[in-house]
C-alpha positions as CSV (number, residue, x, y, z in Angstrom):
1,F,65.7,162.1,183.7
2,V,68.1,163.1,186.0
3,G,67.2,164.0,189.5
4,L,70.0,165.5,191.7
5,G,67.9,168.2,193.5
6,Y,67.4,168.5,197.1
7,I,65.6,171.2,199.3
8,D,66.1,171.5,202.9
9,N,62.5,171.9,204.6
10,S,64.0,173.3,207.5
11,S,63.5,177.0,206.0
12,N,60.9,178.3,203.7
13,N,62.1,177.9,201.0
14,G,65.9,175.9,200.0
15,F,68.2,174.7,197.1
16,A,70.9,172.4,198.6
17,D,74.4,174.1,198.0
18,Q,75.9,170.6,197.1
19,D,73.5,170.6,194.1
20,M,74.1,173.9,192.8
21,S,76.4,172.4,190.2
22,V,73.6,171.5,188.0
23,Y,73.0,174.7,187.1
24,L,76.3,175.1,185.3
25,M,75.1,172.5,182.6
26,E,75.3,173.5,179.1
27,T,72.9,175.6,177.6
28,E,70.0,173.7,176.4
29,M,69.8,172.6,172.7
30,L,67.2,175.2,171.3
31,G,69.1,178.2,173.5
32,N,72.3,177.3,171.3
33,Y,70.2,177.5,167.7
34,N,69.4,180.9,166.7
35,Y,67.1,181.6,163.3
36,T,67.7,185.2,163.3
37,S,67.2,185.7,159.2
38,N,64.0,186.2,159.8
39,A,63.9,188.2,163.4
40,P,63.2,191.7,163.6
41,T,66.0,194.1,163.1
42,S,66.8,196.8,166.0
43,S,64.8,199.4,164.0
44,N,61.5,197.3,164.4
45,I,61.9,196.3,168.2
46,Q,63.0,199.7,169.4
47,T,65.5,199.2,172.7
48,Q,64.5,199.9,176.3
49,Q,65.5,203.2,176.7
50,E,63.6,204.2,174.0
51,K,60.4,202.5,174.2
52,Y,60.2,202.8,178.4
53,V,60.4,204.2,181.2
54,E,62.2,201.3,183.2
55,E,61.4,200.9,187.1
56,D,64.8,200.6,188.9
57,I,65.1,198.0,191.7
58,A,65.1,200.7,194.1
59,S,61.7,202.0,193.1
60,I,60.4,198.5,192.8
61,A,61.8,197.6,196.2
62,S,60.0,200.5,197.8
63,Q,56.7,199.5,196.3
64,L,56.8,195.7,197.8
65,P,54.0,195.7,200.8
66,S,55.7,196.0,204.4
67,C,53.8,192.7,205.3
68,V,56.0,190.7,203.1
69,E,59.2,191.4,205.0
70,S,57.7,191.7,208.6
71,K,55.8,188.6,208.0
72,E,52.5,189.9,208.8
73,N,49.0,189.3,207.2
74,C,49.6,190.6,203.6
75,R,46.1,192.0,201.9
76,Y,45.3,190.0,198.6
77,D,44.8,193.1,196.9
78,D,47.8,195.0,198.1
79,V,49.7,192.0,196.5
80,G,48.2,192.9,193.4
81,D,48.6,196.8,193.8
82,F,52.6,196.1,193.8
83,L,51.8,193.6,190.7
84,E,50.3,197.0,188.4
85,S,53.2,199.0,186.8
86,R,53.7,202.6,187.9
87,V,55.3,203.4,184.4
88,R,53.3,201.2,181.9
89,E,49.7,201.0,181.2
90,A,47.7,197.9,181.5
91,V,45.9,196.3,178.0
92,I,42.7,195.5,177.8
93,H,42.1,193.2,175.0
94,E,39.4,194.6,172.6
95,P,36.4,192.4,171.4
96,L,37.2,190.4,168.0
97,P,36.3,192.9,165.2
98,C,35.2,189.8,163.7
99,V,32.4,188.7,165.1
100,P,29.4,190.3,163.9
101,S,27.6,193.3,165.7
102,H,24.3,191.2,166.7
103,R,26.4,189.0,168.6
104,R,27.8,191.9,171.1
105,I,26.5,194.1,173.7
106,P,26.3,197.3,172.4
107,H,27.8,200.3,174.7
108,S,24.6,202.1,175.3
109,K,23.2,198.6,176.6
110,A,25.9,198.2,179.7
111,N,23.3,199.0,182.2
112,D,20.2,197.7,180.9
113,W,20.4,194.4,182.6
114,P,16.8,192.8,181.4
115,Y,18.4,193.5,177.7
116,I,21.6,191.7,178.9
117,L,19.6,188.5,180.3
118,H,17.4,188.5,177.4
119,Q,21.0,188.1,174.8
120,R,21.5,185.0,176.8
121,E,18.4,183.3,175.5
122,I,17.4,185.1,172.5
123,P,16.0,182.4,169.9
124,P,16.7,180.4,168.0
125,Q,17.8,177.4,170.2
126,D,21.7,176.9,168.6
127,G,22.3,179.9,170.1
128,S,23.6,181.8,167.0
129,M,22.2,185.2,167.9
130,T,23.2,185.1,171.6
131,A,25.7,187.7,172.6
132,L,29.6,186.7,173.0
133,M,32.3,187.8,175.2
134,D,36.0,187.2,174.7
135,Y,37.9,186.4,177.8
136,N,40.9,184.0,179.4
137,A,43.1,185.2,176.7
138,M,47.0,184.1,176.4
139,L,50.1,184.9,173.9
140,L,52.6,183.3,172.1
141,P,55.5,185.2,171.9
142,L,57.0,184.6,168.2
143,Y,60.0,185.5,169.3
144,R,62.7,185.5,172.4
145,N,65.0,187.5,174.1
146,T,69.1,186.6,174.0
147,E,71.5,186.9,176.6
148,D,73.2,189.6,174.9
149,G,70.2,191.7,174.2
150,G,69.0,190.9,171.1
151,I,65.8,189.2,169.5
152,T,65.8,185.7,167.7
153,S,63.1,183.1,167.2
154,D,63.2,179.6,168.2
155,L,60.3,178.8,165.5
156,D,61.4,177.1,162.2
157,P,61.5,179.6,159.4
158,V,58.4,178.0,157.6
159,L,56.2,178.2,161.0
160,L,56.8,181.8,161.7
161,D,56.7,182.7,157.9
162,R,53.0,180.9,158.1
163,L,52.2,183.4,161.2
164,T,53.9,186.7,159.9
165,G,52.5,186.5,156.8
166,R,55.9,186.3,155.2
167,F,55.3,183.4,153.1
168,H,52.5,185.6,150.8
169,S,53.3,187.9,148.5
170,Y,50.4,190.1,149.6
171,F,52.1,191.2,153.1
172,T,55.0,193.9,153.0
173,D,58.0,193.6,155.0
174,E,56.1,196.0,157.4
175,D,53.1,194.1,157.6
176,V,55.1,191.2,158.7
177,D,57.4,192.9,160.7
178,R,54.6,194.1,162.9
179,V,53.8,190.8,163.8
180,E,55.3,189.9,167.8
181,Y,52.5,188.2,169.3
182,L,49.7,185.4,168.6
183,S,46.8,185.7,170.6
184,I,44.4,182.9,171.8
185,S,41.5,183.5,173.7
186,R,37.8,182.3,174.2
187,T,34.8,183.7,172.8
188,S,31.8,182.5,174.6
189,N,28.3,182.7,175.3
190,L,28.4,181.5,178.5
191,H,30.2,184.0,181.1
192,S,30.0,185.8,184.6
193,C,29.4,189.4,182.9
194,K,26.8,190.4,185.6
195,P,23.7,189.8,185.8
196,R,25.4,186.1,186.2
197,F,23.9,183.5,184.5
198,K,23.4,179.6,185.3
199,F,25.9,177.3,183.3
200,Y,23.2,176.1,181.2
201,F,20.5,178.7,181.0
202,G,18.9,180.0,177.8
203,T,20.3,178.5,174.7
204,T,22.7,176.1,173.7
205,P,26.1,177.2,174.9
206,Q,28.3,178.3,171.8
207,D,31.9,178.7,172.2
208,F,34.8,180.0,169.8
209,L,38.5,179.9,169.5
210,G,39.7,183.3,168.9
211,L,42.8,184.0,167.2
212,S,44.7,187.5,166.8
213,L,47.7,188.6,165.6
214,L,49.3,191.3,168.3
215,D,52.2,193.9,167.7
216,E,55.0,195.2,170.1
217,N,52.1,197.3,172.3
218,L,49.8,194.1,172.2
219,K,47.6,196.3,169.8
220,R,45.6,193.9,167.3
221,I,47.2,194.2,163.5
222,E,43.9,194.9,161.6
223,G,41.9,192.2,159.7
224,T,44.1,189.3,161.6
225,D,41.4,188.2,163.9
226,V,39.0,185.2,163.6
227,A,37.1,183.3,166.1
228,V,36.5,179.5,165.2
229,N,33.3,177.5,166.3
230,V,35.7,174.0,166.8
231,D,32.4,172.1,168.1
232,K,30.7,172.3,165.3
233,W,33.1,172.1,162.7
234,L,35.1,169.0,164.3
235,L,31.9,167.1,165.6
236,A,28.7,168.8,164.0
237,D,26.5,168.5,166.6
238,G,29.0,169.1,169.6
239,Q,28.4,171.5,172.2
240,A,30.6,172.6,175.5
241,T,33.5,169.7,174.3
242,F,36.0,172.5,173.2
243,F,36.0,176.1,175.4
244,D,39.3,176.7,177.0
245,F,42.3,177.1,175.0
246,Q,46.0,176.8,174.6
247,I,48.4,176.9,172.1
248,V,52.0,175.8,171.9
249,A,54.8,175.5,169.6
250,A,57.0,172.6,169.7
251,R,59.8,170.3,168.1
252,S,58.1,167.6,166.4
253,T,61.2,166.8,164.1
254,M,64.1,164.8,165.7
255,D,67.0,166.2,163.5
256,N,65.3,169.9,163.8
257,P,66.5,171.7,166.6
258,L,63.8,174.7,166.1
259,R,60.2,174.4,166.9
260,D,58.4,173.3,163.9
261,Q,54.2,172.6,164.7
262,L,51.9,174.2,166.8
263,F,49.4,172.2,169.1
264,M,46.4,173.0,170.7
265,F,45.0,172.3,174.4
266,A,41.2,172.4,174.7
267,T,39.1,171.6,177.5
268,G,35.5,171.3,177.8
269,H,33.6,169.0,179.9
270,L,34.5,165.9,178.7
271,G,37.9,166.7,179.7
272,T,41.0,168.2,178.3
273,F,41.6,167.3,174.6
274,F,45.2,167.5,172.6
275,M,46.2,168.0,168.9
276,P,48.5,169.2,166.4
277,I,46.6,172.3,164.4
278,D,48.1,174.4,161.9
279,I,47.4,178.3,161.4
280,R,48.8,181.1,159.1
281,R,48.1,184.6,158.2
282,M,46.1,185.1,155.0
283,P,45.1,188.1,153.1
284,P,41.6,189.4,153.1
285,I,39.4,187.4,150.8
286,S,38.0,190.4,149.3
287,E,41.4,191.9,148.4
288,G,43.2,188.9,147.3
289,S,44.4,188.8,144.0
290,S,42.7,185.4,143.4
291,S,39.7,183.7,143.8
292,S,39.0,182.7,147.6
293,S,39.1,179.0,146.8
294,S,42.7,179.3,145.2
295,I,43.9,181.3,148.3
296,M,42.3,178.9,150.5
297,D,44.6,175.9,148.7
298,L,47.7,177.1,149.0
299,P,50.1,174.7,150.0
300,W,51.2,174.1,153.7
301,E,54.3,172.6,154.0
302,S,53.3,171.1,156.9
303,K,52.7,167.4,158.4
304,L,49.0,168.1,158.5
305,S,47.1,167.0,155.6
306,S,43.5,168.0,156.6
307,R,40.8,170.7,155.1
308,P,41.2,173.8,156.5
309,V,38.4,175.7,158.2
310,P,36.3,177.9,155.7
311,P,36.6,181.6,156.0
312,S,33.4,183.7,156.9
313,S,31.4,180.9,157.0
314,E,28.8,179.1,159.8
315,Y,32.4,177.4,161.3
316,Q,34.2,181.0,161.5
317,Y,33.6,184.5,161.4
318,G,36.6,186.3,159.8
319,D,39.2,185.9,157.1
320,G,42.3,187.0,158.1
321,I,43.5,183.7,159.4
322,Q,43.4,180.5,158.3
323,I,43.4,177.1,160.6
324,R,42.9,173.4,160.4
325,F,43.2,170.7,163.1
326,M,44.3,167.4,162.9
327,D,41.1,165.9,162.0
328,N,38.8,166.5,159.1
329,P,34.8,167.4,160.0
330,G,33.3,164.4,161.3
331,L,35.9,161.7,161.0
332,V,35.4,160.7,164.4
333,P,32.4,160.3,166.0
334,R,32.0,162.9,169.5
335,R,31.0,159.9,171.7
336,S,34.5,158.6,170.6
337,Y,36.6,161.7,170.6
338,F,38.0,161.7,173.8
339,N,39.7,158.0,173.4
340,F,41.3,159.9,169.9
341,R,42.4,162.9,171.3
342,G,41.7,163.0,175.0
343,V,44.4,163.8,177.6
344,D,42.9,163.7,181.2
345,R,39.6,164.0,182.6
346,G,41.2,167.2,184.5
347,K,42.1,170.4,182.9
348,N,44.8,173.2,183.4
349,F,47.9,171.2,182.0
350,H,51.0,173.3,180.7
351,V,53.9,172.4,178.4
352,F,57.5,173.3,179.0
353,E,61.0,171.9,178.4
354,S,63.5,170.5,181.0
355,K,67.1,171.7,181.1
356,D,68.1,169.3,178.8
357,G,65.7,170.0,176.4
358,D,63.1,167.0,177.1
359,A,59.3,168.1,176.6
360,L,57.2,167.3,179.6
361,M,53.6,168.4,180.7
362,E,52.8,169.5,184.2
363,V,50.1,167.5,185.3
364,W,49.9,169.4,189.0
365,P,51.7,172.3,190.3
366,Y,52.1,171.3,194.2
367,G,49.1,170.8,196.0
368,K,48.0,167.2,195.1
369,D,50.2,164.6,197.5
370,N,52.1,167.5,198.4
371,A,54.2,167.3,195.4
372,H,54.6,168.6,192.1
373,H,53.6,166.0,189.4
374,V,55.1,166.2,185.6
375,T,54.7,163.7,182.8
376,P,56.8,163.5,179.4
377,I,55.3,164.0,176.1
378,D,56.3,163.4,173.0
379,F,55.5,165.7,170.0
380,F,57.5,164.0,167.4
381,G,55.5,162.4,164.3
382,T,56.5,162.4,161.1
383,K,52.7,162.9,159.7
384,F,49.8,163.7,161.5
385,E,47.0,162.3,159.6
386,P,43.4,162.9,159.9
387,G,41.3,160.1,161.8
388,T,44.4,158.5,163.0
389,K,44.9,157.8,166.9
390,F,48.2,159.1,168.1
391,E,49.7,158.6,171.3
392,F,51.6,161.7,172.4
393,F,52.0,160.3,176.1
394,V,54.0,157.1,176.8
395,N,52.1,154.4,178.9
396,R,49.1,156.0,179.9
397,T,46.5,153.8,180.8
398,N,42.7,154.2,181.7
399,V,41.5,153.6,185.2
400,Y,38.1,152.9,186.5
401,A,36.8,155.0,189.8
402,K,33.8,153.8,191.2
403,G,30.8,156.6,190.2
404,H,33.0,158.4,187.8
405,R,33.9,158.3,184.4
406,Y,37.1,156.5,183.9
407,E,40.3,158.3,185.0
408,I,43.6,158.7,183.4
409,K,46.8,157.5,184.7
410,F,50.6,158.6,183.5
411,E,52.3,155.4,184.0
412,N,55.7,157.7,183.6
413,L,54.6,160.2,185.8
414,I,57.0,162.1,187.8
415,K,56.4,163.3,191.3
416,S,58.9,165.8,193.2
417,K,60.4,164.4,196.6
418,A,60.7,166.8,198.8
419,G,56.9,168.4,199.8
420,T,55.8,172.1,199.1
421,P,58.1,175.3,200.6
422,K,56.2,177.5,203.2
423,P,54.6,180.6,201.2
424,S,56.9,183.2,201.2
425,F,54.4,185.8,202.7
426,I,51.5,185.3,205.1
427,N,47.9,185.5,204.5
428,V,44.9,183.9,205.5
429,T,43.7,181.0,203.1
430,P,39.8,180.6,203.1
431,K,38.6,176.8,202.9
432,H,38.7,175.5,199.0
433,E,35.8,174.5,197.6
434,R,37.2,171.1,196.8
435,P,40.0,170.6,198.9
436,Y,41.5,167.6,197.1
437,K,41.8,169.5,194.0
438,K,43.3,173.3,195.2
439,Y,46.5,175.0,194.0
440,R,45.7,174.0,190.1
441,G,48.0,175.3,187.2
442,T,46.5,178.4,185.3
443,S,49.4,179.9,183.2
444,Q,52.2,179.0,181.0
445,L,55.5,178.6,182.6
446,I,58.4,181.1,182.2
447,D,62.1,181.4,182.8
448,M,63.4,182.7,185.7
449,K,66.6,183.0,188.0
450,L,66.1,182.8,191.9
451,N,69.6,183.8,193.4
452,N,71.2,183.5,190.2
453,T,69.6,179.9,189.7
454,D,67.5,178.8,187.0
455,V,63.9,178.0,187.6
456,K,60.8,177.9,186.3
457,V,57.6,179.9,187.2
458,G,54.2,179.8,187.0
459,I,51.1,181.1,188.6
460,S,48.5,178.4,190.6
461,H,45.0,179.2,191.2
462,T,42.8,178.1,194.1
463,V,38.9,178.3,194.1
464,H,37.5,179.1,197.4
465,G,33.6,179.1,198.8
466,L,33.2,178.9,202.4
467,R,29.7,177.9,202.7
468,H,29.4,180.3,206.2
469,E,27.3,183.6,205.1
470,N,28.8,187.0,204.7
471,S,32.0,185.1,204.8
472,T,33.6,184.4,201.4
473,A,31.8,185.3,198.1
474,Q,31.1,181.4,196.4
475,R,33.7,180.4,193.9
476,T,36.2,183.5,194.6
477,Y,39.7,183.0,192.5
478,L,43.1,183.9,194.4
479,S,46.4,183.4,193.0
480,Q,50.1,182.3,193.9
481,F,53.4,182.3,192.0
482,Y,55.3,179.1,192.3
483,A,58.9,178.0,191.1
484,F,60.3,174.7,190.2
485,L,63.8,173.2,189.3
486,P,64.0,172.6,185.8
487,Y,65.3,169.3,186.0
488,A,63.9,165.9,187.3
489,P,62.3,165.5,190.0
490,F,61.2,169.0,189.3
491,E,61.2,170.1,193.0
492,T,58.8,173.2,194.1
493,V,61.5,175.3,195.6
494,A,59.3,178.2,196.1
495,V,55.5,179.6,196.8
496,T,54.2,182.9,197.4
497,G,51.0,183.6,199.5
498,N,47.8,184.2,198.0
499,F,46.9,187.3,195.8
500,C,44.5,188.3,193.3
501,F,44.8,190.3,190.4
502,K,42.8,193.7,189.6
503,H,39.5,195.4,187.5
504,M,40.0,197.1,184.6
505,D,40.9,200.9,185.1
506,E,40.2,203.8,183.0
507,H,43.9,204.3,182.3
508,D,44.1,201.0,181.0
509,T,45.0,201.0,176.7
510,G,41.7,199.8,175.1
511,Y,39.4,200.5,178.2
512,S,36.7,202.5,176.0
513,A,36.5,199.7,173.9
514,Q,34.8,197.1,176.2
515,W,31.3,197.8,176.7
516,I,31.6,197.0,180.4
517,S,33.6,200.1,180.5
518,Q,30.0,202.4,180.6
519,R,28.8,200.6,183.6
520,P,29.2,202.8,187.2
521,I,32.5,202.8,188.7
522,A,30.8,201.3,191.6
523,N,29.4,198.6,189.6
524,R,32.3,197.6,187.3
525,T,34.7,197.5,190.2
526,S,32.7,196.5,192.9
527,P,34.6,195.0,195.9
528,N,34.7,190.9,196.7
529,L,34.1,189.9,199.8
530,I,37.1,187.1,201.3
531,M,37.4,186.0,205.0
532,W,34.8,188.8,206.4
533,D,37.0,191.1,204.4
534,E,35.8,193.5,200.9
535,V,39.1,193.6,198.9
536,R,39.4,195.3,195.6
537,C,39.7,192.3,192.8
538,P,37.1,190.7,190.7
539,R,35.7,187.3,191.8
540,I,37.1,185.7,188.8
541,T,40.6,186.3,187.7
542,F,41.8,183.7,185.8
543,A,45.6,184.1,184.5
544,T,45.6,182.1,181.5
545,G,48.5,183.5,179.8
546,M,52.6,184.4,181.7
547,A,55.1,185.0,178.7
548,E,58.2,186.7,178.5
549,M,57.7,190.3,177.0
550,I,59.9,190.5,173.7
551,G,62.6,193.6,174.2
552,N,64.0,195.4,177.3
553,G,66.6,192.9,177.6
554,G,63.8,190.0,179.0
555,K,63.4,191.6,182.2
556,D,59.2,192.0,181.8
557,V,56.7,189.3,181.9
558,I,53.2,189.4,180.5
559,I,50.3,188.0,182.4
560,T,47.4,188.0,181.4
561,Y,44.0,187.0,182.9
562,G,40.3,186.8,182.4
563,V,38.0,189.0,184.7
564,D,34.7,187.4,185.5
565,D,34.6,185.2,182.7
566,C,34.0,189.0,180.5
567,Y,37.2,190.3,179.1
568,S,41.1,189.8,179.0
569,R,43.3,192.1,180.8
570,S,47.2,192.0,180.2
571,I,49.5,193.5,182.6
572,I,53.5,194.0,182.2
573,V,55.6,193.4,185.6
574,P,59.0,192.9,185.8
575,K,60.6,189.9,186.8
576,K,62.1,191.7,189.7
577,K,58.9,191.7,191.1
578,I,57.8,188.5,190.8
579,E,61.4,187.6,192.4
580,M,60.9,189.4,195.1
581,L,57.3,188.3,195.9
582,L,58.9,184.5,195.8
583,L,61.7,185.3,198.2
584,G,59.9,187.4,200.4
585,T,62.4,190.2,200.6
586,S,62.9,193.4,198.9
587,N,66.9,192.8,199.2
588,A,66.3,189.8,196.0
589,P,70.0,190.3,194.6
590,N,71.9,189.6,197.6
591,A,69.2,187.1,199.4
592,S,70.2,184.1,201.3
593,K,70.4,181.1,199.8
594,K,68.6,179.9,202.6
595,N,65.8,182.2,201.9
596,I,64.7,180.3,198.5
């Protein structure tokens, strides 16, 4: 890593002019290698003019809250309103159809709170009859936009074909070309859909990895959804070991410039786990041309050799996607699993590539030690055999912390030097419930430009809980955008003020599929108390996903967030809006470099 960045803290945010030459570097390796034969054609992904009514820059600028440029106090929900599109409907992610109806709250019971409470504690004790909610979704795009307005994929053809179904003769070209995103979510009987529950109230917690394939409109493709009880499959007696999930595609072969392996982050009460996984689209067992066992045994052409999770079984709802993890069931005891697959006792880690193509994991965005924390991650391997201990992080050690479980120390940790810039706009920040852990990472990281300068952009969150009566609702979530340089030491160069995302709306696509849509609007969109003020936002909005939208020239971002641990919502946000918020001005194209 070569760090040439410098930040002038005399301004709110700044790049030193002397280092702007860094941004004239050659395009990183993955950007130079385009595999296009399996990418959708122009007839599959429509042009921006055919598909959307685009908001022009003048229209976007007119929507920017005046407080941003006037440096007056900004309401959290006013900024949330600005992020909402005026021309594109938000999407409420529909509950996974594979989950049996007896594990859902029916629409007719949406206002029957005694019934809902009973669905959390209904026997048997193992929780197998309790109601499940889908939330905290993220999207993994299978394609990316090119600078000339085209579409390509950074995925290895074998991996891409497994995900789209092209490898299997059951699927037609039309079936394959519909697939544009892999959706990853949490399906759980632990949630905050009112009435709220205590964490371990009732029967045993159950958490599932939810997977589905989405089309260009973020609509689930029929028969491509599954929910996998990872605890039960890998650890048999495990509970709450794995519950929040991320999946990333990475290069695992030195001489292959394309991403050929999927990896999963899974957070639980023991910390965060990390492992390679395989996922492929499968025909329905009932419609397959051969027996279910022969369909299951089709070769993978993968570095894993473990057994796949059986479809439509006690371990998995649904059969449209097949998945296997690095380990076979029961091979590594639960008490030892963190030693084999653990990353850290914390959570909310995110993978990105540096300007020169190195793989890194963001450990902390910008709040801890007033620095951005990043560590290298090694995805490369010839085989990922079950039960083998594989070290993805170089020089990582366990450190004993008095009064706590041992902690992880990353010896190769890279810390930014120049501190954190002042927020681009102003608002009051309530006291964080854990001041030493504020400004935690939340979303995936995307590539953007600020004043024609390459940056990585993410969303952080803080959890507020001022212990003062009638001041701030306990465990209230607020978010911020932040931007950092794509080369070591990955200096943070811009941070917004706080904002909050919005409730579901009757005009959202998929709104009526959620049982909570049947509640009175006063209940469903009840305001939240922050610093003695009522704001039009849910208490919990956790932005697990941020990805560049496929099409429209790469101008838009899909932000996907969980609401009250109850459902997921996606909004399509022009990058220009995020840029204006980060720079604190509607005149973003001509903003002075001193303002970034």
